[in-house]
C-alpha positions as CSV (number, residue, x, y, z in Angstrom):
1,M,-39.5,45.1,5.0
2,V,-38.1,41.8,3.8
3,T,-39.5,40.2,0.7
4,K,-40.7,36.6,0.4
5,R,-38.1,35.9,-2.4
6,E,-35.2,37.1,-0.2
7,M,-36.3,35.0,2.8
8,L,-37.0,31.9,0.7
9,E,-33.6,32.1,-1.0
10,F,-31.9,32.5,2.4
11,S,-34.0,29.8,4.0
12,N,-33.2,27.4,1.2
13,K,-29.5,28.2,1.3
14,M,-29.3,27.5,5.1
15,G,-31.6,24.4,5.0
16,F,-34.3,26.1,7.1
17,V,-38.0,25.4,6.8
18,Y,-40.0,28.4,5.6
19,F,-43.6,28.9,7.0
20,G,-44.4,32.4,5.7
21,S,-47.0,34.3,7.8
22,V,-48.0,32.8,11.1
23,N,-50.7,33.8,13.6
24,Q,-49.6,33.8,17.2
25,H,-53.2,33.2,18.4
26,S,-54.1,30.2,16.2
27,D,-51.1,28.6,14.4
28,D,-49.2,25.8,16.0
29,H,-45.7,27.1,16.2
30,R,-43.2,28.4,18.8
31,V,-43.6,32.1,19.3
32,V,-40.5,34.2,19.1
33,R,-40.5,36.2,22.3
34,G,-38.1,38.9,23.4
35,F,-39.2,42.5,24.1
36,T,-41.0,42.7,20.7
37,V,-43.6,40.1,21.6
38,S,-47.1,41.5,22.2
39,L,-50.8,40.6,21.8
40,S,-50.9,42.6,18.6
41,H,-47.7,41.9,16.7
42,R,-47.8,40.3,13.3
43,D,-45.2,37.8,12.1
44,N,-44.2,37.2,8.5
45,H,-41.5,35.1,6.9
46,Y,-41.3,32.8,9.9
47,C,-38.6,30.1,9.3
48,V,-36.8,27.7,11.6
49,G,-33.7,25.5,11.4
50,S,-30.5,24.5,13.0
51,V,-27.1,26.0,12.1
52,G,-23.8,25.7,13.9
53,G,-25.4,23.5,16.5
54,Y,-28.0,26.2,17.4
55,D,-31.7,25.9,17.0
56,T,-32.6,29.1,15.2
57,T,-35.8,31.0,14.3
58,I,-36.1,34.0,12.0
59,V,-39.1,36.2,11.8
60,N,-40.1,39.6,10.3
61,R,-42.2,41.2,13.0
62,S,-44.4,44.3,12.8
63,D,-46.4,46.0,15.5
64,V,-48.2,49.3,16.2
65,L,-46.6,50.9,19.3
66,R,-48.1,53.6,21.5
67,Q,-45.7,56.4,22.2
68,I,-45.3,58.5,25.3
69,D,-47.3,61.3,23.8
70,G,-50.2,59.0,23.0
71,S,-49.5,58.7,19.3
72,K,-49.2,55.3,17.5
73,T,-46.5,54.3,15.1
74,M,-45.9,51.2,13.1
75,H,-42.5,49.5,13.6
76,D,-40.8,46.6,11.9
77,W,-38.0,44.3,13.1
78,L,-36.1,41.4,11.6
79,V,-35.4,39.1,14.5
80,M,-33.2,36.0,14.8
81,A,-33.5,33.9,17.9
82,F,-30.8,31.4,19.0
83,D,-31.5,28.8,21.8
84,L,-28.4,28.9,24.0
85,H,-26.9,25.7,25.3
86,T,-25.6,26.8,28.7
87,K,-27.6,25.7,31.8
88,Q,-26.3,28.7,33.7
89,D,-28.7,31.5,34.5
90,I,-27.7,34.5,32.4
91,P,-29.4,37.7,33.6
92,H,-31.7,39.5,31.2
93,F,-29.7,42.0,29.2
94,F,-30.1,44.3,26.2
95,L,-27.2,45.4,24.0
96,G,-28.5,48.5,22.3
97,S,-27.0,50.1,19.2
98,H,-26.8,53.9,19.3
99,N,-27.6,54.3,15.7
100,H,-31.4,53.7,15.7
101,D,-34.5,55.6,16.6
102,P,-35.3,54.7,20.2
103,K,-39.0,54.6,19.6
104,P,-39.1,51.0,18.4
105,Y,-37.5,50.0,21.8
106,I,-39.9,51.9,24.0
107,N,-41.6,48.6,25.0
108,L,-38.4,47.2,26.4
109,F,-38.0,50.0,29.0
110,T,-41.7,50.2,29.6
111,I,-42.1,46.5,30.5
112,F,-38.7,46.2,32.1
113,H,-38.7,49.6,33.7
114,T,-36.0,48.8,36.3
115,M,-33.4,48.0,33.7
116,K,-30.5,50.5,33.8
117,E,-27.4,51.1,31.7
118,V,-24.3,49.2,32.9
119,N,-21.6,51.6,34.0
120,L,-18.7,49.8,32.3
121,G,-15.1,50.0,33.6
122,T,-15.2,48.3,37.0
123,F,-12.5,45.8,36.0
124,E,-10.9,47.2,32.8
125,G,-11.1,49.9,30.2
126,Y,-13.4,49.6,27.2
127,S,-12.6,50.8,23.7
128,P,-14.2,54.0,22.5
129,E,-15.4,52.2,19.4
130,F,-17.6,50.0,21.6
131,T,-18.8,52.7,24.1
132,S,-19.6,55.1,21.3
133,R,-21.7,52.6,19.4
134,F,-23.4,50.5,22.2
135,S,-24.9,50.5,25.6
136,L,-25.5,47.5,27.8
137,Y,-28.7,47.4,30.0
138,T,-29.7,45.0,32.8
139,Q,-31.1,45.0,36.3
140,P,-28.8,47.0,38.7
141,S,-28.2,43.9,40.8
142,A,-26.8,42.0,37.7
143,S,-24.5,44.7,36.4
144,I,-21.3,43.2,37.6
145,Q,-22.3,39.8,36.2
146,I,-23.1,41.3,32.8
147,E,-19.8,43.2,32.8
148,R,-18.0,40.0,33.4
149,L,-20.0,38.4,30.6
150,F,-18.7,41.1,28.2
151,P,-15.0,41.6,28.9
152,A,-13.2,44.4,27.1
153,D,-11.7,42.1,24.4
154,V,-15.2,40.8,23.5
155,A,-16.6,44.3,23.6
156,R,-13.9,45.4,21.2
157,V,-15.0,42.8,18.7
158,L,-18.6,43.8,19.1
159,G,-17.7,47.5,18.5
160,A,-15.9,46.6,15.3
161,H,-18.3,44.0,13.8
162,F,-21.7,44.0,15.4
163,W,-22.9,47.5,14.8
164,P,-25.6,48.5,13.9
165,L,-27.4,45.4,15.2
166,S,-28.9,45.1,18.7
167,A,-29.2,42.1,20.9
168,E,-31.3,40.8,23.9
169,Q,-30.8,37.7,26.0
170,H,-33.8,36.5,28.0
171,D,-34.6,33.1,29.5
172,G,-31.9,31.3,27.6
173,V,-32.6,32.7,24.2
174,L,-30.4,35.2,22.3
175,Y,-32.4,37.6,20.1
176,I,-30.6,39.6,17.4
177,Y,-32.5,42.7,16.1
178,S,-32.3,44.8,13.0
179,D,-34.7,47.7,12.4
180,E,-34.8,50.5,9.8
181,Q,-32.4,48.7,7.5
182,R,-33.0,47.5,4.0
183,V,-33.1,43.7,4.2
184,S,-30.6,42.0,1.9
185,S,-28.8,38.7,1.6
186,N,-25.8,40.4,3.1
187,L,-27.7,41.6,6.2
188,L,-29.2,38.1,6.7
189,D,-25.8,36.6,6.5
190,T,-24.3,39.1,8.9
191,M,-27.1,38.7,11.5
192,L,-26.7,34.9,11.3
193,E,-22.9,35.0,11.6
194,D,-22.9,37.6,14.4
195,G,-25.7,35.8,16.2
196,L,-23.8,32.5,16.1
197,W,-20.6,34.1,17.3
198,L,-22.3,35.9,20.2
199,A,-24.3,32.8,21.2
200,A,-21.1,30.7,21.3
201,H,-19.4,33.4,23.4
202,L,-22.3,33.6,25.9
203,D,-22.3,29.8,26.3
204,R,-18.6,29.8,27.0
205,Q,-18.4,32.8,29.2
206,A,-21.5,31.9,31.3
207,E,-19.6,28.8,32.5
208,L,-16.7,31.0,33.8
209,I,-18.5,33.7,35.8
């Protein structure tokens, strides 16, 4: 769980506007979507700004999720959302880190139950550092397009620098997720830096495929 002091310090450093806790049902703000959005989620430390040319939103989101066995568990995510610039239609994808408990991500594969892991290697080989740390998921019909979106050289960078974060792209917005990690200024800086790098890559690569 992130503290108000940590988020205020980061927000002030980046020139963001800090709103604190927001209610998705009553407050006038843009809701951060992605697979964590639900009718019951709670958003704290909501802040918005622009950095590196990207409109960016940060939120600490918590929700109670129902598991397959019927039990309920509370989960907590730190989410950064970046509005992409490209007008190309990038298929919905999820870049999942292997380090985390899969339970917080059950909604992704419940709502988007036809998403499957991309079988990488159609065009070139991928580094073990990437394949041991991450899996890419998308609709089967989009698997080739997603593989072209993440060529081996880009995957190598992700394998070395992006772990243990996860990412989702949906409807022109890139979401960077951290869960089960102690939030610190270093983590916030890393999420922002990695998110900006990946957003810029997606904008460039989407124009080439």
